VOBA-1610 file (N, C-alpha, C; in pm, whole numbers, padded with zeros to 5 digits, always signed):
BEGIN
Met+02600+02377-04125Met+02667+02440-04250Met+02563+02521-04329Asp+02610+02629-04373Asp+02504+02716-04459Asp+02490+02649-04593Ser+02588+02560-04646Ser+02571+02484-04774Ser+02581+02349-04747Leu+02505+02258-04819Leu+02503+02140-04814Leu+02638+02062-04866Asn+02657+02090-04990Asn+02768+02030-05068Asn+02889+02125-05018Ile+02967+02059-04934Ile+03099+02131-04898Ile+03211+02130-04996Ser+03248+02251-05042Ser+03362+02267-05131Ser+03486+02227-05087Arg+03591+02204-05174Arg+03726+02158-05148Arg+03797+02250-05054Asn+03769+02380-05094Asn+03830+02495-05003Asn+03783+02496-04878Glu+03639+02484-04845Glu+03580+02461-04739Glu+03643+02351-04640Ile+03663+02243-04722Ile+03717+02126-04640Ile+03858+02166-04579Phe+03938+02248-04644Phe+04052+02283-04612Phe+04048+02384-04500Arg+03949+02464-04507Arg+03923+02564-04392Arg+03883+02492-04261Met+03810+02396-04280Met+03769+02318-04158Met+03903+02265-04083Asn+04008+02249-04145Asn+04134+02199-04070Asn+04112+02083-03985Ile+04068+01977-04037Ile+04038+01862-03969Ile+04163+01799-03946His+04219+01751-03822His+04329+01689-03807His+04310+01545-03724Phe+04332+01441-03774Phe+04328+01326-03715Phe+04413+01323-03591Ala+04355+01267-03478Ala+04433+01256-03336Ala+04452+01120-03304Thr+04349+01046-03262Thr+04365+00901-03222Thr+04238+00830-03270Ile+04269+00695-03282Ile+04143+00604-03287Ile+04165+00485-03195Glu+04058+00452-03114Glu+04074+00378-02997Glu+03960+00269-03014Met+03989+00144-02950Met+03887+00038-02950Met+03869+00024-02790Phe+03747+00030-02754Phe+03699-00001-02613Phe+03629-00138-02631Lys+03689-00251-02554Lys+03623-00378-02556Lys+03615-00431-02409Asn+03499-00490-02384Asn+03465-00549-02258Asn+03506-00462-02136Phe+03448-00350-02152Phe+03494-00250-02039Phe+03370-00220-01953Thr+03398-00160-01826Thr+03289-00104-01750Thr+03270+00026-01756Gln+03376+00111-01758Gln+03367+00261-01780Gln+03503+00316-01839Lys+03486+00399-01915Lys+03606+00466-01973Lys+03569+00622-01976His+03685+00703-01948His+03664+00841-01950His+03734+00908-02057Leu+03673+01003-02126Leu+03737+01089-02221Leu+03776+01215-02163Ala+03904+01231-02133Ala+03954+01340-02059Ala+03938+01464-02132Ala+03910+01574-02060Ala+03887+01709-02121Ala+04021+01755-02189Asn+04006+01818-02304Asn+04119+01860-02376Asn+04075+01989-02429Lys+04126+02105-02338Lys+04088+02237-02358Lys+04134+02291-02498Ser+04056+02366-02556Ser+04099+02410-02693Ser+04209+02518-02700Glu+04285+02506-02803Glu+04398+02596-02830Glu+04386+02675-02947Asn+04419+02798-02951Asn+04403+02887-03079Asn+04256+02875-03127Asn+04247+02831-03249Asn+04124+02818-03324Asn+04059+02701-03342Tyr+04133+02594-03261Tyr+04098+02446-03271Tyr+04014+02401-03147Gln+03932+02288-03175Gln+03873+02214-03068Gln+03884+02068-03089Thr+03905+01991-02981Thr+03910+01842-03006Thr+03762+01796-02979Val+03725+01710-03077Val+03601+01627-03087Val+03633+01485-03093Ser+03536+01415-03031Ser+03550+01265-03039Ser+03415+01202-03101Leu+03420+01112-03195Leu+03302+01039-03235Leu+03302+00892-03175Ile+03200+00864-03101Ile+03207+00731-03043Ile+03093+00641-03117Tyr+03127+00534-03172Tyr+03057+00449-03244Tyr+03045+00314-03192Ile+02912+00259-03156Ile+02901+00134-03090Ile+02899+00014-03183Thr+02988-00072-03166Thr+02993-00191-03260Thr+02935-00332-03176Glu+02916-00316-03049Glu+02850-00429-02978Glu+02793-00376-02853Gly+02683-00416-02813Gly+02621-00382-02683Gly+02552-00245-02687Ser+02559-00189-02574Ser+02517-00051-02568Ser+02591+00025-02455Val+02581+00165-02458Val+02652+00233-02358Val+02575+00372-02315Ser+02621+00414-02203Ser+02561+00544-02178Ser+02671+00642-02168Val+02661+00758-02230Val+02763+00863-02234Val+02717+00985-02142Ser+02788+01022-02059Ser+02755+01130-01958Ser+02859+01238-01961Gln+02812+01366-01974Gln+02898+01484-01975Gln+02815+01589-01931Asn+02882+01655-01817Asn+02809+01772-01750Asn+02671+01716-01726Glu+02564+01779-01755Glu+02429+01716-01736Glu+02375+01637-01838Ala+02438+01633-01949Ala+02394+01566-02058Ala+02418+01411-02044Asn+02322+01331-02073Asn+02319+01171-02064Asn+02271+01113-02217Thr+02359+01050-02274Thr+02315+00983-02410Thr+02332+00832-02404Asn+02229+00775-02434Asn+02230+00614-02448Asn+02249+00576-02605Leu+02337+00499-02629Leu+02366+00462-02759Leu+02365+00302-02767Thr+02319+00245-02875Thr+02297+00104-02906Thr+02390+00076-03026Ile+02387-00043-03061Ile+02485-00092-03168Ile+02451-00011-03297Asn+02550+00011-03371Asn+02546+00089-03496Asn+02504+00229-03482His+02490+00281-03354His+02458+00419-03337His+02582+00490-03289Phe+02572+00634-03302Phe+02706+00702-03265Phe+02670+00847-03207Ala+02766+00918-03150Ala+02744+01042-03101Ala+02883+01117-03111Phe+02856+01257-03129Phe+02987+01344-03111Phe+02997+01398-02971Ile+03111+01406-02930Ile+03140+01464-02783Ile+03232+01572-02801Asn+03203+01688-02755Asn+03288+01801-02735Asn+03386+01782-02634Arg+03522+01765-02648Arg+03606+01725-02551Arg+03658+01855-02462Glu+03581+01945-02468Glu+03603+02066-02382Glu+03596+02031-02237Asn+03509+01934-02217Asn+03494+01887-02071Asn+03490+01724-02081Thr+03528+01659-01961Thr+03536+01522-01949Thr+03403+01455-01991Ala+03421+01340-02041Ala+03294+01269-02074Ala+03308+01125-02032Tyr+03223+01050-01966Tyr+03232+00922-01916Tyr+03145+00828-02004Val+03203+00719-02051Val+03133+00611-02135Val+03113+00486-02040Ser+03002+00457-02008Ser+02971+00341-01919Ser+02908+00227-01991Ala+02945+00101-02000Ala+02886-00003-02058Ala+02751-00044-01992Asn+02660-00075-02070Asn+02531-00128-02011Asn+02529-00280-02033Gly+02605-00350-01957Gly+02609-00494-01974Gly+02744-00537-02032Gln+02748-00677-02047Gln+02882-00734-02085Gln+02899-00728-02243Asn+03021-00764-02288Asn+03066-00781-02434Asn+03005-00660-02490Thr+03051-00545-02448Thr+03031-00406-02519Thr+03154-00378-02585Glu+03146-00324-02709Glu+03256-00279-02788Glu+03225-00122-02851Ala+03307-00039-02850Ala+03294+00086-02900Ala+03426+00135-02970Thr+03414+00215-03074Thr+03523+00274-03152Thr+03526+00425-03118Val+03637+00488-03090Val+03636+00625-03069Val+03730+00689-03147Leu+03693+00781-03234Leu+03778+00860-03312Leu+03787+00998-03264Thr+03899+01052-03243Thr+03919+01185-03190Thr+03997+01259-03286Phe+03956+01386-03313Phe+04023+01487-03414Phe+04006+01614-03370Asp+04081+01706-03426Asp+04071+01849-03410Asp+04012+01926-03529Ile+03940+02017-03506Ile+03873+02083-03600Ile+03859+02251-03576Asn+03868+02319-03673Asn+03857+02471-03669Asn+03723+02508-03591Lys+03728+02591-03494Lys+03621+02622-03399Lys+03491+02674-03486Arg+03524+02736-03593Arg+03417+02786-03685Arg+03314+02665-03727Tyr+03369+02557-03714Tyr+03273+02427-03783Tyr+03236+02350-03670Leu+03204+02403-03554Leu+03167+02328-03441Leu+03026+02292-03431Asn+02951+02305-03536Asn+02804+02279-03536Asn+02774+02140-03547Phe+02828+02061-03455Phe+02784+01915-03464Phe+02655+01909-03368Gln+02583+01801-03377Gln+02492+01780-03291Gln+02551+01703-03167Phe+02613+01776-03068Phe+02685+01708-02970Phe+02587+01639-02859Asn+02640+01505-02830Asn+02573+01464-02711Asn+02419+01406-02774Gln+02417+01363-02904Gln+02294+01333-02951Gln+02304+01174-03007Asp+02193+01096-02983Asp+02195+00970-03037Asp+02169+00978-03200Leu+02269+00945-03284Leu+02280+00943-03409Leu+02279+00809-03480Ser+02232+00797-03601Ser+02256+00666-03674Ser+02249+00693-03815Thr+02305+00595-03894Thr+02314+00607-04038Thr+02278+00463-04087Thr+02224+00455-04213Thr+02180+00322-04280Thr+02296+00292-04364Ser+02403+00387-04391Ser+02511+00357-04479Ser+02617+00268-04401Pro+02674+00169-04460Pro+02771+00093-04390Pro+02925+00162-04387Leu+02921+00274-04454Leu+03063+00342-04476Leu+03120+00384-04355Leu+03033+00440-04248Leu+03106+00479-04139Leu+03162+00366-04066Lys+03103+00280-04047Lys+03161+00156-03983Lys+03282+00095-04048Asn+03284+00104-04184Asn+03387+00045-04280Asn+03509+00166-04257Tyr+03484+00289-04263Tyr+03587+00381-04255Tyr+03660+00377-04103Leu+03575+00342-04000Leu+03637+00340-03881Leu+03714+00212-03873Thr+03672+00116-03931Thr+03747-00011-03926Thr+03889-00001-04000Glu+03882+00059-04101Glu+03999+00092-04190Glu+04087+00195-04117Leu+04028+00283-04040Leu+04111+00380-03963Leu+04190+00302-03853Val+04139+00214-03796Val+04197+00122-03688Val+04310+00065-03751Glu+04296-00003-03870Glu+04404-00069-03924Glu+04525+00014-03973Glu+04478+00134-04027Glu+04593+00229-04088Glu+04655+00285-03974Asn+04602+00308-03863Asn+04655+00366-03745Asn+04756+00267-03692Asp+04726+00127-03693Asp+04820+00026-03661Asp+04946+00040-03744Arg+04926+00066-03874Arg+05038+00083-03953Arg+05112+00214-03967Asn+05062+00299-03880Asn+05112+00437-03863Asn+05122+00499-03988Asp+05013+00492-04068Asp+04983+00565-04201Asp+04902+00691-04150Ala+04974+00793-04108Ala+04901+00928-04076Ala+04820+00966-04196Ala+04877+00965-04320Ala+04815+01042-04437Ala+04670+00976-04459Val+04680+00832-04459Val+04532+00771-04480Val+04439+00789-04378Cys+04495+00787-04243Cys+04402+00819-04143Cys+04356+00955-04139Gln+04423+01057-04199Gln+04374+01195-04217Gln+04260+01203-04334Ile+04281+01118-04431Ile+04180+01115-04546Ile+04061+01067-04484Leu+04056+00953-04428Leu+03964+00882-04375Leu+03870+00960-04274Thr+03932+01041-04190Thr+03889+01119-04080Thr+03801+01236-04152Ala+03862+01293-04252Ala+03798+01406-04342Ala+03678+01335-04402Leu+03692+01239-04468Leu+03574+01177-04526Leu+03443+01140-04430Ile+03484+01105-04327Ile+03370+01075-04216Ile+03310+01208-04177Ile+03389+01317-04160Ile+03325+01450-04107Ile+03254+01519-04209Val+03311+01501-04344Val+03219+01567-04451Val+03096+01489-04482Lys+03111+01370-04477Lys+02983+01283-04486Lys+02873+01330-04396Tyr+02931+01337-04261Tyr+02829+01395-04156Tyr+02757+01519-04195Phe+02854+01618-04229Phe+02799+01754-04254Phe+02697+01746-04393Asn+02737+01666-04485Asn+02658+01660-04603Asn+02518+01580-04582Gln+02507+01520-04471Gln+02389+01441-04454Gln+02313+01495-04318Ser+02368+01606-04263Ser+02307+01638-04138Ser+02159+01674-04136Asp+02091+01650-04028Asp+01949+01661-04025Asp+01909+01808-04029Ser+01999+01904-04001Ser+01968+02042-04008Ser+01934+02084-04148Ile+01954+02007-04250Ile+01936+02060-04388Ile+01793+02011-04426Ser+01748+02082-04543Ser+01604+02058-04584Ser+01595+01911-04666Pro+01469+01867-04649Pro+01453+01734-04714Pro+01505+01741-04871Gln+01475+01827-04937Gln+01509+01861-05079Gln+01681+01833-05090Gln+01733+01921-05002Gln+01881+01919-05002Gln+01929+01770-04957Leu+01867+01708-04867Leu+01900+01578-04830Leu+01902+01482-04938Asn+01791+01489-05030Asn+01762+01388-05147Asn+01899+01409-05234Gln+01918+01555-05259Gln+02029+01572-05341Gln+02161+01529-05282Ser+02173+01546-05161Ser+02300+01483-05101Ser+02303+01329-05102Ser+02205+01276-05081Ser+02203+01119-05078Ser+02229+01077-05211Thr+02195+01136-05310Thr+02205+01094-05467Thr+02358+01114-05481Ser+02401+01238-05462Ser+02553+01247-05501Ser+02647+01173-05400Gln+02600+01152-05272Gln+02687+01069-05196Gln+02699+00915-05240His+02569+00881-05281His+02556+00743-05328His+02648+00719-05442Lys+02661+00814-05541Lys+02746+00818-05649Lys+02896+00806-05616Val+02927+00891-05524Val+03058+00888-05474Val+03090+00761-05399Glu+03005+00713-05316Glu+03035+00580-05252Glu+03051+00462-05342Arg+02963+00470-05459Arg+02971+00367-05563Arg+03104+00382-05641Thr+03149+00494-05667Thr+03297+00502-05731Thr+03400+00459-05630Ile+03393+00497-05494Ile+03489+00449-05412Ile+03502+00296-05402Asp+03379+00246-05388Asp+03369+00098-05380Asp+03433+00030-05507Tyr+03400+00088-05630Tyr+03469+00038-05755Tyr+03617+00042-05735Ile+03660+00158-05698Ile+03794+00186-05694Ile+03878+00081-05597His+03823+00038-05479His+03859-00038-05379His+03869-00179-05442Ser+03766-00215-05534Ser+03755-00355-05599Ser+03833-00364-05730His+03871-00265-05779His+03936-00281-05923His+04066-00184-05909Tyr+04110-00156-05799Tyr+04232-00064-05841Tyr+04348-00112-05902Glu+04352-00261-05905Glu+04474-00305-05968Glu+04466-00319-06130Gln+04341-00262-06186Gln+04321-00266-06327Gln+04334-00144-06372Asn+04357-00132-06515Asn+04369+00008-06576Asn+04249+00073-06570Met+04248+00189-06507Met+04135+00277-06469Met+04141+00407-06512Thr+04032+00456-06580Thr+04032+00592-06620Thr+03906+00672-06570Leu+03928+00795-06597Leu+03823+00888-06549Leu+03691+00863-06614Asp+03685+00830-06751Asp+03569+00783-06820Asp+03510+00654-06762Lys+03589+00564-06718Lys+03550+00441-06673Lys+03464+00467-06538Leu+03526+00555-06456Leu+03453+00569-06330Leu+03343+00658-06343Ala+03337+00750-06442Ala+03210+00828-06471Ala+03109+00739-06518Glu+03148+00631-06593Glu+03053+00529-06640Glu+02989+00428-06524Val+03086+00425-06425Val+03044+00339-06305Val+02945+00426-06223Ala+02966+00562-06220Ala+02875+00642-06147Ala+02755+00692-06224Asn+02748+00663-06359Asn+02651+00696-06437Asn+02632+00847-06457Ile+02747+00926-06453Ile+02726+01071-06451Ile+02846+01123-06552Asn+02822+01250-06594Asn+02927+01319-06672Asn+03066+01318-06601Lys+03177+01294-06657Lys+03296+01283-06598Lys+03353+01409-06514Tyr+03307+01513-06584Tyr+03347+01649-06529Tyr+03262+01685-06387Tyr+03141+01633-06401Tyr+03052+01654-06275Tyr+03107+01558-06184Leu+03158+01431-06209Leu+03204+01345-06120Leu+03312+01393-06033Val+03415+01458-06114Val+03531+01531-06039Val+03484+01620-05951His+03382+01715-06004His+03349+01822-05911His+03287+01766-05780Met+03185+01666-05809Met+03113+01601-05680Met+03205+01533-05589Phe+03304+01450-05644Phe+03405+01354-05571Phe+03485+01465-05483Lys+03536+01581-05543Lys+03612+01668-05459Lys+03537+01735-05353Asn+03399+01766-05372Asn+03304+01821-05270Asn+03311+01727-05165His+03306+01594-05188His+03276+01508-05081His+03404+01455-04998Thr+03511+01451-05093Thr+03633+01397-05031Thr+03739+01482-05027Gly+03744+01586-05087Gly+03865+01677-05089Gly+03956+01663-05183Met+03943+01552-05281Met+04044+01514-05382Met+03955+01461-05514Ser+04017+01451-05630Ser+03958+01407-05743Ser+03951+01254-05737Pro+03867+01183-05820Pro+03876+01038-05819Pro+04011+00967-05849Ile+04083+01044-05941Ile+04224+00977-05977Ile+04302+01005-05872Glu+04301+01126-05793Glu+04400+01144-05679Glu+04366+01041-05579Tyr+04246+01012-05549Tyr+04198+00908-05453Tyr+04247+00762-05500Leu+04231+00735-05616Leu+04284+00608-05669Leu+04425+00585-05643Ile+04504+00684-05680Ile+04653+00678-05676Ile+04685+00664-05518Ala+04621+00748-05440Ala+04649+00731-05303Ala+04613+00605-05226Phe+04507+00528-05277Phe+04475+00399-05250Phe+04571+00292-05293Arg+04604+00315-05428Arg+04721+00217-05480Arg+04849+00228-05391Ile+04880+00357-05348Ile+04999+00368-05274Ile+04986+00307-05136Lys+04872+00315-05080Lys+04837+00248-04948Lys+04867+00108-04970Gln+04805+00027-05073Gln+04813-00112-05093Gln+04958-00135-05115Ala+05028-00058-05183Ala+05175-00083-05202Ala+05259-00080-05089Lys+05227+00017-04993Lys+05301+00021-04867Lys+05268-00089-04790Tyr+05157-00155-04786Tyr+05114-00280-04709Tyr+05215-00401-04759Leu+05215-00414-04893Leu+05290-00526-04962Leu+05439-00507-04934Leu+05491-00378-04936Leu+05620-00351-04908Leu+05668-00391-04767Ser+05572-00376-04665Ser+05595-00398-04535Ser+05559-00543-04486His+05485-00624-04569His+05445-00762-04523His+05470-00855-04627Ser+05563-00843-04713Ser+05596-00946-04814Ser+05735-00914-04877Asp+05787-01024-04956Asp+05897-01002-05018Asp+05897-00996-05151Ile+05762-00953-05203Ile+05743-00941-05350Ile+05819-00828-05407Thr+05882-00849-05524Thr+05974-00746-05565Thr+05888-00617-05600Val+05961-00494-05611Val+05900-00378-05635Val+05840-00385-05758Ala+05898-00438-05861Ala+05851-00445-05990Ala+05708-00511-05997Glu+05708-00632-05916Glu+05571-00703-05909Glu+05466-00633-05844Ile+05503-00553-05732Ile+05419-00465-05660Ile+05368-00355-05743Ser+05439-00298-05819Ser+05401-00189-05897Ser+05280-00245-05995Leu+05306-00342-06058Leu+05214-00399-06136Leu+05055-00446-06080Ser+05104-00506-05951Ser+04981-00556-05891Ser+04900-00455-05821Val+04946-00331-05801Val+04860-00226-05752Val+04810-00137-05862Gly+04846-00174-05988Gly+04787-00086-06110Gly+04871+00003-06174Phe+05014+00009-06134Phe+05080+00092-06218Phe+05142+00030-06336Ser+05158+00110-06438Ser+05196+00041-06572Ser+05354+00028-06575Ser+05415+00088-06497Ser+05569+00075-06505Ser+05640+00098-06374Gln+05743+00030-06352Gln+05803+00044-06214Gln+05860+00182-06202Ser+05910+00252-06291Ser+05965+00384-06283Ser+05856+00493-06244Tyr+05743+00470-06301Tyr+05629+00570-06267Tyr+05587+00529-06133Phe+05575+00423-06099Phe+05523+00376-05947Phe+05629+00430-05859Ser+05761+00432-05883Ser+05857+00468-05791Ser+05859+00623-05768Lys+05840+00685-05887Lys+05821+00850-05886Lys+05700+00889-05808Ile+05592+00812-05813Ile+05460+00846-05745Ile+05476+00818-05605Phe+05536+00695-05575Phe+05559+00655-05431Phe+05640+00746-05363Lys+05738+00800-05413Lys+05833+00904-05344Lys+05760+01030-05313Arg+05683+01079-05420Arg+05597+01202-05406Arg+05503+01198-05291His+05454+01071-05266His+05359+01063-05155His+05404+01040-05023Thr+05524+00960-05019Thr+05586+00912-04892Thr+05717+00992-04868Gly+05776+01050-04959Gly+05914+01112-04939Gly+06023+01001-04938Leu+05978+00871-04973Leu+06078+00773-04976Leu+06057+00680-05102Thr+06187+00626-05152Thr+06172+00515-05248Thr+06113+00399-05194Pro+06048+00322-05287Pro+05984+00190-05243Pro+06090+00115-05169Leu+06219+00107-05225Leu+06303+00017-05145Leu+06341+00064-05011Lys+06362+00211-05004Lys+06394+00272-04880Lys+06281+00239-04773Tyr+06162+00246-04829Tyr+06043+00240-04743Tyr+06046+00093-04681Arg+06076-00004-04777Arg+06080-00142-04728Arg+06182-00169-04623Gln+06303-00114-04645Gln+06412-00119-04555Gln+06361-00073-04423Met+06269+00029-04410Met+06239+00095-04285Met+06113+00029-04218His+06044-00047-04292His+05897-00085-04251His+05891-00233-04259Asn+05974-00314-04322Asn+05935-00447-04356Asn+05943-00535-04233His+05832-00599-04200His+05795-00690-04089His+05778-00838-04142His+05800-00873-04239His+05758-00994-04313His+05850-01116-04236Lys+05978-01083-04211Lys+06066-01175-04132Lys+06054-01182-03989Glu+05980-01098-03933Glu+05976-01078-03785Glu+05900-01192-03718
//
């Protein structure tokens, strides 16, 4: 990327589209079939090792990955993932992206000291099981933007700036995940990140494509959807438990995000009694 901090418009132009998330467990070999590009899009897979080690071969490239390491694979050609021993586990995220942004370090052994990649992938698996395409899309974009913002191709000075801003965004996200049910304001989130609230909005949008409050609301809706699908708690109780001050406002926001009222969503998705 020519610029380290990716703008919101740039994220939209990347046109990242979540495709699939798969778990490979106790396998000998898996193949990632070729998926020829169409129009201006290319399919890419991110393979992350959670247990053991693997060898990834594609054309003449061969990449060895150990636990907590990952690699990007261009799906223009078939790739083969071979386990180096038993009890090997890997998570494979596949997405489509605008060809203009295909400057990944393909078939390279990559690693990160941040736990966010593993956490995001774990959450992606859970949300995919719930058929929550919107959250899967958000998480996929977060992963890819984080990669570009911390790419080794940038200068050390830029990396330090990115690491600082990324850390503040991660701290804000962690706080939202831990306190979403409480009354939360932009001023409070700025206090948590220890920066000016207007700069927080700018920085948060650069990293996630949305404002902190937009992210908070999306996360609250996600929690509400889970409760509607897996419990018999009343809609009024759910609205309060996920941080909304009134049931009417909760219902309005829920319908805006899902196209359904909470009751209609529950009728279509409730598995509590199954």
